[in-house]
Structure formats: structure tokens, C-alpha cells
TIZA-252142 format. One record per residue: residue number from 1; residue in three letters; z negated, y, x negated of N, C-alpha, C in turn. Coordinates in Angstrom, 3 decimals. Layout:
N
+-----+------+----------+----------+----------+----------+----------+----------+----------+----------+----------+
: pos : code :      n_w :      n_v :      n_u :     ca_w :     ca_v :     ca_u :      c_w :      c_v :      c_u :
+-----+------+----------+----------+----------+----------+----------+----------+----------+----------+----------+
: NUM :  ALA :        Z :        Y :        X :        Z :        Y :        X :        Z :        Y :        X :
...
+-----+------+----------+----------+----------+----------+----------+----------+----------+----------+----------+
//
This chain:
102
+-----+------+----------+----------+----------+----------+----------+----------+----------+----------+----------+
: pos : code :      n_w :      n_v :      n_u :     ca_w :     ca_v :     ca_u :      c_w :      c_v :      c_u :
+-----+------+----------+----------+----------+----------+----------+----------+----------+----------+----------+
:   1 :  MET :  -82.927 :  120.351 :  -93.765 :  -83.425 :  119.233 :  -92.912 :  -84.914 :  119.125 :  -93.159 :
:   2 :  VAL :  -85.821 :  118.975 :  -92.281 :  -87.245 :  118.768 :  -92.387 :  -87.459 :  117.249 :  -92.723 :
:   3 :  GLU :  -88.186 :  117.019 :  -93.837 :  -88.470 :  115.619 :  -94.145 :  -89.521 :  114.979 :  -92.981 :
:   4 :  LYS :  -89.307 :  113.938 :  -92.718 :  -90.191 :  113.089 :  -91.667 :  -91.520 :  112.929 :  -92.252 :
:   5 :  GLN :  -92.556 :  113.001 :  -91.466 :  -93.884 :  112.892 :  -91.805 :  -94.499 :  111.632 :  -90.893 :
:   6 :  PHE :  -95.388 :  110.988 :  -91.621 :  -96.115 :  109.697 :  -91.124 :  -97.532 :  109.765 :  -91.214 :
:   7 :  MET :  -98.156 :  109.221 :  -90.256 :  -99.636 :  108.977 :  -90.261 :  -99.838 :  107.484 :  -90.691 :
:   8 :  ILE : -100.868 :  107.178 :  -91.170 : -101.477 :  105.829 :  -91.440 : -102.377 :  105.487 :  -90.466 :
:   9 :  ILE : -102.175 :  104.740 :  -89.536 : -103.088 :  104.289 :  -88.452 : -103.927 :  103.103 :  -88.918 :
:  10 :  GLU : -105.325 :  103.261 :  -88.835 : -106.123 :  102.125 :  -89.216 : -106.673 :  101.512 :  -87.751 :
:  11 :  LYS : -106.482 :  100.242 :  -87.749 : -106.820 :   99.446 :  -86.578 : -108.035 :   98.592 :  -86.902 :
:  12 :  ASN : -109.048 :   98.703 :  -86.276 : -110.315 :   97.905 :  -86.357 : -110.313 :   96.954 :  -85.068 :
:  13 :  ALA : -110.090 :   95.616 :  -85.210 : -110.149 :   94.847 :  -84.024 : -111.678 :   94.348 :  -84.155 :
:  14 :  TYR : -112.221 :   94.223 :  -82.814 : -113.426 :   93.597 :  -82.687 : -113.381 :   92.514 :  -81.514 :
:  15 :  GLU : -114.297 :   91.608 :  -81.526 : -114.174 :   90.595 :  -80.515 : -114.731 :   90.989 :  -79.103 :
:  16 :  HIS : -115.640 :   91.655 :  -79.186 : -116.424 :   91.906 :  -77.895 : -116.300 :   93.278 :  -77.258 :
:  17 :  ILE : -115.623 :   94.158 :  -78.083 : -115.432 :   95.505 :  -77.697 : -113.909 :   96.025 :  -77.936 :
:  18 :  ALA : -113.483 :   97.096 :  -77.436 : -112.123 :   97.548 :  -77.545 : -111.723 :   97.972 :  -79.013 :
:  19 :  HIS : -110.528 :   97.508 :  -79.376 : -110.093 :   97.845 :  -80.700 : -110.337 :   99.371 :  -80.991 :
:  20 :  ARG : -110.455 :   99.883 :  -82.086 : -110.671 :  101.329 :  -82.455 : -109.538 :  101.630 :  -83.339 :
:  21 :  TYR : -108.892 :  102.669 :  -83.105 : -107.618 :  103.244 :  -83.878 : -108.219 :  104.692 :  -84.452 :
:  22 :  SER : -107.859 :  104.807 :  -85.646 : -107.983 :  106.236 :  -86.292 : -106.875 :  106.426 :  -87.152 :
:  23 :  VAL : -106.734 :  107.867 :  -87.542 : -105.823 :  108.237 :  -88.399 : -106.447 :  108.232 :  -89.742 :
:  24 :  TYR : -105.813 :  107.689 :  -90.630 : -106.461 :  107.628 :  -92.063 : -106.545 :  108.982 :  -92.703 :
:  25 :  GLU : -107.789 :  109.356 :  -93.059 : -107.991 :  110.628 :  -93.759 : -107.444 :  111.792 :  -92.966 :
:  26 :  ASN : -107.090 :  111.686 :  -91.630 : -106.643 :  112.710 :  -90.711 : -105.533 :  113.652 :  -91.337 :
:  27 :  LYS : -104.495 :  112.966 :  -92.087 : -103.427 :  113.575 :  -92.749 : -102.171 :  112.970 :  -92.479 :
:  28 :  VAL : -101.100 :  113.775 :  -92.765 :  -99.784 :  113.106 :  -92.588 :  -99.254 :  113.174 :  -93.994 :
:  29 :  TYR :  -98.202 :  112.128 :  -94.167 :  -97.621 :  111.941 :  -95.601 :  -96.111 :  111.793 :  -95.496 :
:  30 :  ASN :  -95.282 :  112.140 :  -96.573 :  -94.012 :  111.694 :  -96.457 :  -93.855 :  110.240 :  -96.555 :
:  31 :  LEU :  -92.793 :  109.606 :  -96.264 :  -92.666 :  108.080 :  -96.221 :  -93.032 :  107.520 :  -97.600 :
:  32 :  THR :  -92.666 :  108.003 :  -98.796 :  -93.136 :  107.458 : -100.005 :  -94.533 :  107.449 : -100.089 :
:  33 :  GLN :  -95.178 :  108.619 :  -99.908 :  -96.731 :  108.586 : -100.053 :  -97.489 :  107.605 :  -99.073 :
:  34 :  ALA :  -96.936 :  107.668 :  -97.841 :  -97.468 :  106.847 :  -96.747 :  -97.336 :  105.377 :  -97.149 :
:  35 :  VAL :  -96.273 :  104.928 :  -97.693 :  -96.127 :  103.507 :  -98.010 :  -96.983 :  103.129 :  -99.187 :
:  36 :  ARG :  -97.042 :  103.991 : -100.141 :  -97.947 :  103.791 : -101.314 :  -99.433 :  103.577 : -100.859 :
:  37 :  ILE :  -99.838 :  104.517 : -100.195 : -101.257 :  104.542 :  -99.718 : -101.462 :  103.216 :  -98.849 :
:  38 :  MET : -100.536 :  103.064 :  -97.993 : -100.870 :  101.898 :  -97.092 : -100.780 :  100.536 :  -97.723 :
:  39 :  LEU :  -99.895 :  100.293 :  -98.757 :  -99.935 :   99.129 :  -99.641 : -101.248 :   99.030 : -100.397 :
:  40 :  ALA : -101.748 :  100.214 : -100.973 : -103.144 :  100.217 : -101.712 : -104.229 :   99.748 : -100.749 :
:  41 :  LEU : -104.148 :  100.465 :  -99.449 : -105.283 :  100.034 :  -98.650 : -105.169 :   98.538 :  -98.200 :
:  42 :  ASP : -104.012 :   98.141 :  -98.078 : -103.839 :   96.676 :  -97.575 : -104.338 :   95.744 :  -98.741 :
:  43 :  THR : -103.932 :   96.189 :  -99.995 : -104.386 :   95.507 : -101.205 : -105.918 :   95.304 : -101.345 :
:  44 :  LEU : -106.561 :   96.293 : -101.098 : -108.096 :   96.478 : -101.040 : -108.813 :   95.993 :  -99.831 :
:  45 :  ASN : -108.133 :   95.705 :  -98.778 : -108.625 :   95.314 :  -97.575 : -109.030 :   93.871 :  -97.653 :
:  46 :  GLU : -110.267 :   93.544 :  -97.555 : -110.835 :   92.179 :  -97.574 : -110.840 :   91.449 :  -96.351 :
:  47 :  ASP : -110.904 :   92.081 :  -95.274 : -110.952 :   91.398 :  -94.022 : -109.702 :   91.804 :  -93.145 :
:  48 :  LYS : -108.639 :   91.225 :  -93.410 : -107.421 :   91.503 :  -92.691 : -107.354 :   91.222 :  -91.253 :
:  49 :  LYS : -108.327 :   90.217 :  -90.783 : -108.519 :   90.137 :  -89.272 : -109.040 :   91.122 :  -88.672 :
:  50 :  LEU : -110.023 :   91.901 :  -89.271 : -110.715 :   92.968 :  -88.710 : -110.019 :   94.250 :  -88.892 :
:  51 :  THR : -109.504 :   94.583 :  -89.971 : -108.807 :   95.854 :  -90.309 : -107.396 :   95.725 :  -90.686 :
:  52 :  SER : -106.461 :   96.529 :  -90.033 : -105.117 :   96.548 :  -90.428 : -104.605 :   98.086 :  -90.447 :
:  53 :  TYR : -103.368 :   98.166 :  -91.161 : -102.850 :   99.574 :  -91.364 : -101.416 :   99.505 :  -90.907 :
:  54 :  HIS : -100.996 :  100.686 :  -90.138 :  -99.674 :  100.635 :  -89.482 :  -99.240 :  102.157 :  -89.764 :
:  55 :  LEU :  -97.902 :  102.182 :  -89.811 :  -97.283 :  103.581 :  -90.098 :  -96.850 :  104.121 :  -88.587 :
:  56 :  GLN :  -96.904 :  105.474 :  -88.371 :  -96.582 :  105.938 :  -87.043 :  -95.845 :  107.289 :  -87.574 :
:  57 :  GLU :  -94.743 :  107.466 :  -87.127 :  -93.934 :  108.696 :  -87.496 :  -94.540 :  109.916 :  -86.613 :
:  58 :  VAL :  -94.650 :  111.053 :  -87.254 :  -95.130 :  112.128 :  -86.469 :  -93.930 :  113.015 :  -86.171 :
:  59 :  SER :  -93.798 :  113.225 :  -84.843 :  -92.600 :  113.988 :  -84.345 :  -93.158 :  115.237 :  -83.520 :
:  60 :  PHE :  -92.710 :  116.330 :  -83.912 :  -93.066 :  117.527 :  -83.325 :  -91.842 :  118.051 :  -82.651 :
:  61 :  SER :  -92.048 :  118.497 :  -81.436 :  -90.855 :  119.209 :  -80.692 :  -91.003 :  120.641 :  -80.715 :
:  62 :  GLU :  -90.191 :  121.354 :  -81.226 :  -90.226 :  122.828 :  -81.048 :  -89.726 :  123.367 :  -79.781 :
:  63 :  VAL :  -90.457 :  124.094 :  -79.126 :  -90.003 :  124.765 :  -77.896 :  -89.201 :  125.956 :  -78.024 :
:  64 :  GLN :  -88.067 :  125.979 :  -77.634 :  -87.082 :  127.027 :  -77.838 :  -87.309 :  128.033 :  -76.772 :
:  65 :  GLU :  -87.500 :  127.654 :  -75.682 :  -87.876 :  128.669 :  -74.378 :  -89.131 :  128.297 :  -73.697 :
:  66 :  PRO :  -89.786 :  129.236 :  -73.076 :  -90.917 :  128.969 :  -72.338 :  -90.563 :  128.138 :  -71.052 :
:  67 :  LEU :  -91.431 :  127.361 :  -70.607 :  -91.277 :  126.631 :  -69.285 :  -91.404 :  127.509 :  -68.128 :
:  68 :  ILE :  -90.535 :  127.468 :  -67.231 :  -90.467 :  128.448 :  -66.151 :  -90.954 :  127.572 :  -65.026 :
:  69 :  LEU :  -91.897 :  128.051 :  -64.262 :  -92.530 :  127.308 :  -63.079 :  -91.572 :  127.482 :  -61.951 :
:  70 :  LYS :  -91.419 :  126.586 :  -61.155 :  -90.476 :  126.558 :  -59.990 :  -91.258 :  127.356 :  -58.882 :
:  71 :  ASP :  -90.621 :  127.839 :  -57.910 :  -91.325 :  128.583 :  -56.729 :  -92.272 :  127.849 :  -56.041 :
:  72 :  GLU :  -92.185 :  126.443 :  -55.789 :  -93.034 :  125.796 :  -54.936 :  -94.339 :  125.541 :  -55.924 :
:  73 :  VAL :  -94.340 :  125.621 :  -57.127 :  -95.573 :  125.673 :  -57.838 :  -96.148 :  127.012 :  -57.925 :
:  74 :  LYS :  -95.398 :  128.074 :  -57.972 :  -95.972 :  129.403 :  -58.068 :  -96.768 :  129.701 :  -56.618 :
:  75 :  ASN :  -96.132 :  129.387 :  -55.563 :  -96.625 :  129.752 :  -54.292 :  -97.483 :  128.674 :  -53.614 :
:  76 :  SER :  -98.024 :  127.719 :  -54.507 :  -98.802 :  126.747 :  -53.903 : -100.029 :  127.172 :  -53.235 :
:  77 :  ASP : -100.402 :  126.551 :  -52.071 : -101.552 :  126.809 :  -51.338 : -102.906 :  126.092 :  -51.848 :
:  78 :  GLN : -102.663 :  125.471 :  -52.969 : -103.826 :  124.607 :  -53.453 : -104.991 :  125.509 :  -53.746 :
:  79 :  GLU : -106.019 :  125.010 :  -53.543 : -107.388 :  125.716 :  -53.999 : -107.542 :  125.618 :  -55.388 :
:  80 :  GLU : -108.183 :  126.553 :  -56.145 : -108.632 :  126.305 :  -57.493 : -109.668 :  125.331 :  -57.584 :
:  81 :  LEU : -109.727 :  124.464 :  -58.601 : -110.858 :  123.555 :  -58.660 : -112.119 :  124.330 :  -59.167 :
:  82 :  PRO : -113.308 :  123.840 :  -58.802 : -114.476 :  124.376 :  -59.277 : -114.731 :  124.122 :  -60.624 :
:  83 :  LEU : -115.539 :  124.981 :  -61.397 : -115.810 :  124.719 :  -62.750 : -116.793 :  123.676 :  -62.948 :
:  84 :  TRP : -117.049 :  122.858 :  -63.965 : -118.081 :  121.838 :  -64.019 : -119.392 :  122.456 :  -63.845 :
:  85 :  SER : -119.761 :  123.712 :  -64.330 : -121.047 :  124.129 :  -64.240 : -121.399 :  124.434 :  -62.828 :
:  86 :  ASP : -120.361 :  124.798 :  -61.897 : -120.600 :  124.965 :  -60.475 : -120.780 :  123.566 :  -59.772 :
:  87 :  LEU : -120.138 :  122.642 :  -60.162 : -120.373 :  121.316 :  -59.677 : -121.812 :  120.797 :  -60.053 :
:  88 :  LEU : -122.198 :  120.984 :  -61.309 : -123.435 :  120.446 :  -61.744 : -124.611 :  121.342 :  -60.895 :
:  89 :  GLY : -124.436 :  122.562 :  -60.730 : -125.239 :  123.404 :  -59.913 : -125.444 :  122.881 :  -58.537 :
:  90 :  LEU : -124.326 :  122.499 :  -58.010 : -124.445 :  121.883 :  -56.568 : -125.132 :  120.705 :  -56.591 :
:  91 :  TRP : -124.835 :  119.861 :  -57.529 : -125.413 :  118.558 :  -57.630 : -126.996 :  118.622 :  -57.636 :
:  92 :  GLY : -127.418 :  119.712 :  -58.639 : -128.852 :  119.836 :  -58.781 : -129.501 :  120.308 :  -57.470 :
:  93 :  GLU : -128.757 :  121.067 :  -56.812 : -129.463 :  121.612 :  -55.495 : -129.576 :  120.453 :  -54.495 :
:  94 :  ALA : -128.587 :  119.556 :  -54.511 : -128.512 :  118.378 :  -53.499 : -129.511 :  117.402 :  -54.047 :
:  95 :  ASN : -129.712 :  117.240 :  -55.320 : -130.504 :  116.079 :  -55.690 : -131.643 :  116.739 :  -56.830 :
:  96 :  PRO : -132.660 :  117.369 :  -56.231 : -133.616 :  118.022 :  -57.191 : -134.177 :  116.880 :  -58.024 :
:  97 :  ILE : -134.337 :  117.117 :  -59.218 : -135.152 :  116.215 :  -60.172 : -136.433 :  116.835 :  -60.426 :
:  98 :  THR : -137.452 :  115.966 :  -60.292 : -138.764 :  116.263 :  -60.414 : -139.314 :  115.545 :  -61.807 :
:  99 :  HIS : -140.014 :  116.143 :  -62.587 : -140.579 :  115.576 :  -63.773 : -142.007 :  115.573 :  -63.689 :
: 100 :  ASN : -142.629 :  114.387 :  -63.933 : -144.157 :  114.204 :  -63.881 : -144.574 :  114.180 :  -65.342 :
: 101 :  ILE : -144.854 :  115.338 :  -65.934 : -145.306 :  115.438 :  -67.267 : -146.687 :  115.522 :  -67.341 :
: 102 :  PRO : -147.366 :  114.682 :  -67.896 : -149.051 :  114.835 :  -67.924 : -149.370 :  115.989 :  -68.857 :
+-----+------+----------+----------+----------+----------+----------+----------+----------+----------+----------+
//
């Protein structure tokens, strides 16, 4: 059996802007390591209103078989979407930008 893995999520709460979430050290830990690190971070945390830590289980699902597209998706008459560079090129032609550099 594969041991469960956990991320430590750091939440920074701000008054005037959206909260910011990040994965602590961009790592996953087993439950024991995660709890130890989270308790240490919480102990050292001086501003508990601004910063808090939370555990999130990491779950990976292994795909056994490839996804098979249905006929209506395969035979769709939808046009392909243009590339961003094509859109920007079209926008530049329709809205030429002139620079007045002395």
C-alpha cells in the first residue's frame, strides 16, 4: 500500500487584496513529517491573523486505460482556434501603434 502524502498549505490573509495560498517549500510529506513541520511553523508564526498553515492530502489517480473520444467529438465540425500570435498579429494590423520617439 502506498503511504499517503500531504502538502502544507500556507495561507496569507490580507485586508484589501485576495488571500494568497502557496505550498510550503513545494514539497509533499508523509503525515508524521507534515504534522511536525506544521506544528513548528505554527509555533514560530508571530502573526496568526495574517498567516496560517493547513494540511492537504495529495491524491494522484493512476489512469489504467487511455480516454477514448466519442464519435461526436471526433467528427466535430468546430473550427480550430487561432494561435495567440495570429490574434496579436491581426490586432496589430487593425490597431497600428505609432511611437513618437524624439
